[in-house]
Residue frames as a rotation matrix with the C-alpha (Angstrom) as fourth column:
MET 1
-0.521 0.479 0.706 -134.22
0.764 0.630 0.135 -79.63
-0.380 0.610 -0.695 48.24
ASP 2
-0.931 0.157 -0.330 -135.67
-0.271 -0.902 0.337 -77.24
-0.245 0.403 0.882 45.70
HIS 3
-0.310 0.908 0.284 -139.47
0.668 0.420 -0.614 -77.18
-0.677 -0.001 -0.736 45.50
ASN 4
-0.999 -0.051 -0.017 -140.53
0.021 -0.647 0.762 -75.71
-0.050 0.761 0.647 42.17
LYS 5
-0.387 0.922 -0.020 -144.17
0.585 0.262 0.768 -76.75
0.713 0.285 -0.641 42.61
PRO 6
-0.446 0.232 0.864 -146.44
-0.455 -0.891 0.005 -74.25
0.771 -0.391 0.503 44.39
TYR 7
0.280 0.551 0.786 -148.04
-0.959 0.199 0.202 -76.96
-0.045 -0.810 0.584 46.56
ASP 8
-0.504 -0.623 0.598 -147.34
-0.654 0.727 0.207 -80.54
-0.564 -0.287 -0.774 47.60
ARG 9
-0.946 0.009 -0.325 -148.11
-0.239 0.658 0.714 -83.76
0.221 0.753 -0.620 45.76
ILE 10
-0.659 0.745 -0.102 -151.23
0.667 0.518 -0.535 -84.61
-0.346 -0.421 -0.838 47.78
ASP 11
-0.124 0.615 -0.779 -152.81
-0.101 -0.789 -0.606 -81.27
-0.987 0.004 0.160 46.80
ARG 12
-0.549 -0.135 -0.825 -152.03
-0.807 -0.173 0.565 -81.89
-0.219 0.976 -0.014 43.14
VAL 13
-0.963 0.223 -0.154 -153.48
0.176 0.947 0.269 -85.43
0.206 0.232 -0.951 43.34
ASN 14
-0.436 0.841 -0.321 -156.60
0.490 -0.077 -0.868 -84.09
-0.755 -0.536 -0.378 45.10
ASN 15
-0.122 0.367 -0.922 -157.13
-0.544 -0.802 -0.247 -81.55
-0.830 0.472 0.298 42.31
GLN 16
-0.781 -0.213 -0.587 -156.48
-0.620 0.382 0.686 -84.09
0.078 0.899 -0.431 39.57
ILE 17
-0.871 0.489 -0.043 -158.94
0.489 0.857 -0.163 -86.59
-0.043 -0.163 -0.986 41.04
LEU 18
-0.247 0.804 -0.541 -161.57
0.211 -0.500 -0.840 -83.88
-0.946 -0.322 -0.046 41.51
ASP 19
-0.310 0.074 -0.948 -161.25
-0.811 -0.541 0.223 -82.81
-0.497 0.838 0.227 37.85
ILE 20
-0.911 -0.085 -0.402 -161.42
-0.311 0.783 0.538 -86.41
0.269 0.616 -0.740 36.62
LEU 21
-0.737 0.672 -0.078 -164.42
0.570 0.555 -0.606 -87.29
-0.363 -0.491 -0.792 38.80
CYS 22
-0.164 0.673 -0.721 -166.33
-0.235 -0.737 -0.634 -84.22
-0.958 0.065 0.280 37.59
SER 23
-0.468 -0.093 -0.879 -165.64
-0.879 -0.051 0.473 -85.27
-0.089 0.994 -0.058 34.01
VAL 24
-0.974 0.110 -0.196 -166.67
0.089 0.989 0.116 -88.90
0.207 0.095 -0.974 34.70
LEU 25
-0.507 0.832 -0.225 -169.89
0.375 -0.022 -0.927 -87.72
-0.776 -0.554 -0.301 36.37
HIS 26
-0.108 0.436 -0.893 -170.70
-0.625 -0.729 -0.280 -85.58
-0.773 0.528 0.352 33.35
LYS 27
-0.410 -0.191 -0.892 -169.86
-0.905 0.208 0.372 -88.21
0.114 0.959 -0.258 30.70
TYR 28
-0.667 -0.101 -0.738 -170.53
-0.271 0.956 0.114 -91.68
0.694 0.276 -0.665 32.10
VAL 29
-0.783 0.340 -0.521 -172.48
0.617 0.532 -0.580 -91.82
0.080 -0.776 -0.626 35.36
ASP 30
-0.372 0.750 0.547 -176.08
-0.040 -0.602 0.797 -90.64
0.927 0.275 0.254 35.50
LEU 31
-0.727 0.132 -0.674 -177.14
0.685 0.191 -0.703 -89.48
0.036 -0.973 -0.229 38.94
SER 32
-0.810 0.418 0.412 -179.87
-0.224 -0.869 0.441 -87.11
0.542 0.265 0.798 37.82
HIS 33
0.076 0.891 -0.447 -182.48
0.273 0.413 0.869 -89.13
0.959 -0.188 -0.212 39.73
VAL 34
0.052 -0.098 -0.994 -181.01
0.996 0.073 0.045 -87.89
0.069 -0.992 0.101 43.05
GLY 35
0.814 0.187 -0.550 -180.66
0.248 -0.968 0.038 -84.23
-0.525 -0.168 -0.835 42.01
PHE 36
0.800 -0.581 0.151 -177.85
-0.106 -0.384 -0.917 -82.11
0.591 0.717 -0.369 40.59
VAL 37
0.815 -0.536 -0.222 -174.68
0.488 0.427 0.761 -83.63
-0.313 -0.729 0.609 42.06
THR 38
0.659 -0.714 0.237 -171.42
-0.302 -0.540 -0.786 -81.68
0.689 0.446 -0.571 42.23
PHE 39
0.462 -0.617 -0.637 -168.15
0.837 0.540 0.085 -82.77
0.292 -0.573 0.766 43.75
THR 40
0.954 0.009 0.300 -166.74
-0.074 -0.961 0.265 -80.10
0.291 -0.276 -0.916 46.03
LYS 41
0.269 -0.881 0.389 -163.55
-0.963 -0.243 0.115 -81.53
-0.006 -0.406 -0.914 47.49
VAL 42
0.743 -0.160 -0.650 -161.29
0.027 0.978 -0.209 -84.58
0.669 0.137 0.730 47.43
ASP 43
0.400 -0.627 0.669 -159.09
-0.915 -0.229 0.332 -85.62
-0.055 -0.745 -0.665 50.33
VAL 44
0.587 -0.283 -0.758 -156.62
-0.178 0.869 -0.462 -88.39
0.790 0.406 0.460 49.46
ALA 45
0.956 -0.294 0.021 -154.85
0.075 0.312 0.947 -90.31
-0.285 -0.903 0.321 52.22
ARG 46
0.379 -0.897 -0.226 -151.06
-0.761 -0.441 0.476 -89.92
-0.527 -0.009 -0.850 52.45
ASP 47
-0.429 -0.552 0.715 -150.53
-0.086 0.813 0.576 -93.43
-0.899 0.186 -0.396 51.08
LEU 48
-0.581 0.251 -0.774 -152.76
-0.790 -0.402 0.462 -92.57
-0.195 0.881 0.432 48.07
ARG 49
-0.980 0.195 -0.042 -154.90
0.183 0.963 0.198 -95.68
0.079 0.187 -0.979 48.59
VAL 50
-0.143 0.970 -0.195 -158.19
0.978 0.108 -0.178 -94.08
-0.151 -0.217 -0.964 49.72
ALA 51
-0.922 -0.072 0.380 -159.86
0.174 -0.955 0.241 -90.86
0.345 0.289 0.893 48.58
LYS 52
-0.311 0.844 -0.437 -162.68
0.693 -0.114 -0.712 -89.15
-0.650 -0.524 -0.550 50.43
VAL 53
-0.810 0.138 0.570 -164.88
0.424 -0.534 0.731 -87.39
0.405 0.834 0.374 47.90
PHE 54
-0.565 0.618 -0.547 -167.20
0.362 -0.411 -0.837 -84.69
-0.742 -0.671 0.009 49.20
TYR 55
-0.742 0.401 0.537 -170.29
0.537 -0.124 0.835 -83.80
0.401 0.908 -0.124 47.21
SER 56
-0.688 0.658 -0.306 -173.28
-0.164 -0.552 -0.818 -81.50
-0.706 -0.513 0.488 47.37
VAL 57
-0.662 0.564 0.494 -176.68
0.749 0.471 0.466 -81.88
0.030 0.678 -0.734 45.75
LEU 58
-0.827 0.504 -0.250 -179.07
-0.479 -0.864 -0.158 -79.24
-0.296 -0.011 0.955 44.51
ASN 59
0.009 0.944 -0.330 -182.76
-0.975 0.081 0.205 -80.14
0.221 0.320 0.921 44.21
GLN 60
-0.898 -0.439 -0.008 -182.11
-0.423 0.869 -0.256 -83.36
0.119 -0.227 -0.967 46.10
THR 61
0.010 0.933 -0.360 -184.83
-0.691 0.267 0.672 -85.98
0.723 0.242 0.648 45.89
LEU 62
0.380 0.039 -0.924 -183.51
0.407 0.890 0.205 -88.25
0.831 -0.453 0.323 48.66
PRO 63
0.983 -0.109 0.149 -182.55
-0.181 -0.411 0.893 -87.75
-0.036 -0.905 -0.424 52.31
LYS 64
0.330 -0.944 -0.024 -178.81
-0.940 -0.327 -0.094 -87.45
0.081 0.054 -0.995 53.08
LYS 65
-0.106 -0.362 0.926 -178.46
-0.531 0.808 0.255 -91.03
-0.841 -0.465 -0.277 54.30
GLN 66
0.615 0.412 0.672 -180.00
0.326 0.643 -0.693 -92.38
-0.718 0.645 0.261 51.09
LEU 67
0.894 -0.352 -0.278 -177.82
-0.440 -0.568 -0.696 -90.03
0.087 0.744 -0.663 49.02
ASN 68
-0.005 -0.947 0.322 -174.68
-0.940 0.114 0.320 -91.48
-0.340 -0.301 -0.891 50.61
ILE 69
-0.001 0.075 0.997 -175.87
-0.024 0.997 -0.075 -95.02
-1.000 -0.024 0.001 49.91
GLU 70
0.872 0.430 0.234 -176.75
0.223 0.077 -0.972 -94.16
-0.436 0.900 -0.029 46.31
LEU 71
0.696 -0.665 -0.272 -173.45
-0.702 -0.548 -0.454 -92.45
0.153 0.507 -0.848 45.54
ASN 72
-0.179 -0.804 0.567 -171.38
-0.833 0.430 0.347 -95.15
-0.523 -0.410 -0.747 47.22
LYS 73
0.493 0.396 0.774 -173.18
0.111 0.854 -0.508 -97.71
-0.863 0.337 0.377 45.01
HIS 74
0.992 -0.067 0.105 -171.46
0.091 -0.182 -0.979 -96.02
0.085 0.981 -0.175 42.05
ARG 75
0.508 -0.862 0.008 -167.91
-0.482 -0.276 0.832 -96.26
-0.714 -0.426 -0.555 43.44
LYS 76
0.014 -0.529 0.848 -166.86
0.436 0.767 0.471 -98.98
-0.900 0.363 0.242 40.98
PRO 77
0.588 0.195 0.785 -167.91
0.809 -0.158 -0.567 -97.13
0.014 0.968 -0.251 37.81
PHE 78
0.961 -0.277 0.004 -166.20
-0.276 -0.958 0.079 -93.95
-0.018 -0.077 -0.997 39.01
LYS 79
0.286 -0.905 0.314 -163.01
-0.367 0.200 0.909 -95.88
-0.885 -0.375 -0.275 39.78
LYS 80
0.233 -0.138 0.963 -163.17
0.705 0.706 -0.069 -97.73
-0.670 0.695 0.262 36.45
TYR 81
0.735 0.120 0.667 -163.37
0.617 -0.525 -0.586 -94.55
0.280 0.843 -0.460 34.38
MET 82
0.910 -0.408 0.068 -160.98
-0.396 -0.811 0.431 -92.61
-0.120 -0.419 -0.900 36.62
GLY 83
0.588 -0.696 0.412 -158.17
0.215 0.625 0.750 -95.20
-0.780 -0.353 0.517 36.57
PRO 84
0.299 -0.512 0.805 -156.90
0.951 0.232 -0.205 -94.74
-0.082 0.827 0.556 33.00
GLU 85
0.638 0.005 0.770 -156.83
0.301 -0.922 -0.244 -90.96
0.709 0.388 -0.589 33.35
LEU 86
0.947 -0.308 0.085 -154.78
-0.193 -0.340 0.920 -90.92
-0.255 -0.889 -0.381 36.56
THR 87
0.435 -0.878 -0.199 -151.01
-0.397 0.011 -0.918 -90.60
0.808 0.478 -0.344 36.41
MET 88
0.017 -0.364 0.931 -150.49
-0.991 0.121 0.065 -92.87
-0.136 -0.924 -0.358 39.42
LYS 89
-0.856 -0.422 -0.298 -149.55
-0.451 0.892 0.031 -96.48
0.253 0.161 -0.954 39.95
HIS 90
-0.744 0.628 -0.228 -152.69
0.667 0.677 -0.311 -97.33
-0.041 -0.383 -0.923 41.95
THR 91
-0.375 0.736 0.564 -156.20
-0.057 -0.625 0.778 -95.96
0.925 0.260 0.276 41.62
PRO 92
-0.951 -0.022 0.310 -157.45
-0.307 -0.088 -0.948 -94.96
0.048 -0.996 0.077 45.08
ASP 93
-0.489 0.843 -0.222 -160.62
0.837 0.526 0.151 -96.45
0.244 -0.112 -0.963 46.53
LEU 94
-0.676 0.311 0.668 -163.37
-0.138 -0.944 0.300 -93.85
0.724 0.110 0.681 46.65
ARG 95
-0.453 0.614 -0.646 -165.60
0.886 0.234 -0.399 -93.01
-0.094 -0.754 -0.650 49.59
PHE 96
-0.416 0.392 0.821 -168.36
0.306 -0.790 0.532 -90.44
0.856 0.472 0.208 49.10
TYR 97
-0.491 0.225 -0.842 -169.43
0.835 -0.152 -0.528 -88.06
-0.247 -0.962 -0.113 51.87
PHE 98
0.471 0.738 0.484 -172.11
0.794 -0.593 0.131 -85.38
0.384 0.323 -0.865 51.87
ASP 99
-0.705 -0.705 0.075 -170.60
0.637 -0.676 -0.370 -81.89
0.312 -0.213 0.926 52.11
ASP 100
0.323 0.901 -0.291 -172.77
0.936 -0.257 0.241 -79.83
0.142 -0.350 -0.926 54.45
THR 101
-0.675 -0.662 -0.326 -170.68
0.692 -0.721 0.032 -76.67
-0.256 -0.204 0.945 54.14
TYR 102
-0.715 0.455 0.530 -173.41
0.135 -0.655 0.744 -74.88
0.686 0.603 0.407 52.17
GLU 103
0.334 0.895 -0.294 -176.05
0.480 0.107 0.871 -75.67
0.811 -0.432 -0.394 54.79
TYR 104
0.113 -0.377 -0.919 -173.74
0.981 -0.106 0.164 -74.57
-0.159 -0.920 0.357 57.60
THR 105
-0.883 -0.452 0.127 -172.96
0.470 -0.860 0.201 -71.28
0.018 0.237 0.971 55.82
GLU 106
-0.294 0.868 0.401 -176.67
0.137 -0.377 0.916 -70.61
0.946 0.324 -0.008 55.37
TYR 107
0.469 0.451 -0.759 -177.24
0.763 0.227 0.606 -71.30
0.446 -0.863 -0.237 59.07
VAL 108
-0.305 -0.677 -0.669 -174.44
0.885 -0.462 0.064 -68.94
-0.353 -0.573 0.740 60.15
SER 109
-0.868 0.011 0.497 -175.65
0.292 -0.797 0.528 -66.28
0.402 0.604 0.689 57.72
LYS 110
0.139 0.988 0.071 -179.17
0.330 -0.114 0.937 -66.43
0.934 -0.107 -0.342 59.19
LEU 111
0.366 -0.071 -0.928 -177.74
0.930 0.030 0.365 -66.11
0.002 -0.997 0.077 62.70
ILE 112
-0.700 -0.692 -0.178 -175.69
0.679 -0.721 0.137 -63.06
-0.224 -0.025 0.974 61.70
ASN 113
-0.625 0.544 0.560 -178.70
0.149 -0.621 0.769 -61.43
0.767 0.564 0.307 60.06
LYS 114
0.408 0.783 -0.469 -180.76
0.610 0.148 0.778 -62.14
0.679 -0.604 -0.417 63.15
ILE 115
-0.017 -0.527 -0.850 -178.12
0.950 -0.274 0.150 -60.48
-0.312 -0.804 0.506 65.35
LYS 116
-0.889 -0.354 0.290 -177.89
0.445 -0.818 0.364 -57.46
0.108 0.453 0.885 63.04
LYS 117
-0.213 0.904 0.371 -181.66
0.224 -0.324 0.919 -56.97
0.951 0.279 -0.133 63.11
SER 118
0.561 0.440 -0.701 -181.78
0.741 0.111 0.662 -57.18
0.369 -0.891 -0.264 66.90
ASP 119
-0.280 -0.780 -0.559 -178.90
0.905 -0.409 0.116 -54.68
-0.319 -0.474 0.821 67.24
ILE 120
-0.519 0.127 0.845 -180.65
0.489 -0.767 0.416 -51.95
0.701 0.629 0.336 65.27
LYS 121
-0.412 0.342 -0.844 -181.65
0.793 -0.321 -0.517 -49.15
-0.448 -0.883 -0.139 67.64
TYR 122
-0.077 0.480 0.874 -184.19
0.753 -0.547 0.367 -46.54
0.654 0.686 -0.319 66.69
């Protein structure tokens, strides 16, 4: 079997959904009351029925638990606007999850800086 595509179908679907969701967020859904929301990653199940959407928020006005509740309240509008733009038979159900990668990287960076400062010998 000849694979001309550089990556598999799930990766292409993940990227397509991420692009569409970013566009929908910009055009149709207003979440400015929770902060500046950006979608960082999409992970679609193998059967293409459910998509986990990871997001991060700058200048967040709500705690993480409330952010999850607020974003998951908007699942239907996202799915409604995403459906016509997808090139798939079924539109996957969306589940939003807070992406704490940025916070974790900051934590690790602080630890590394702390180690570097303690290793300096005069």
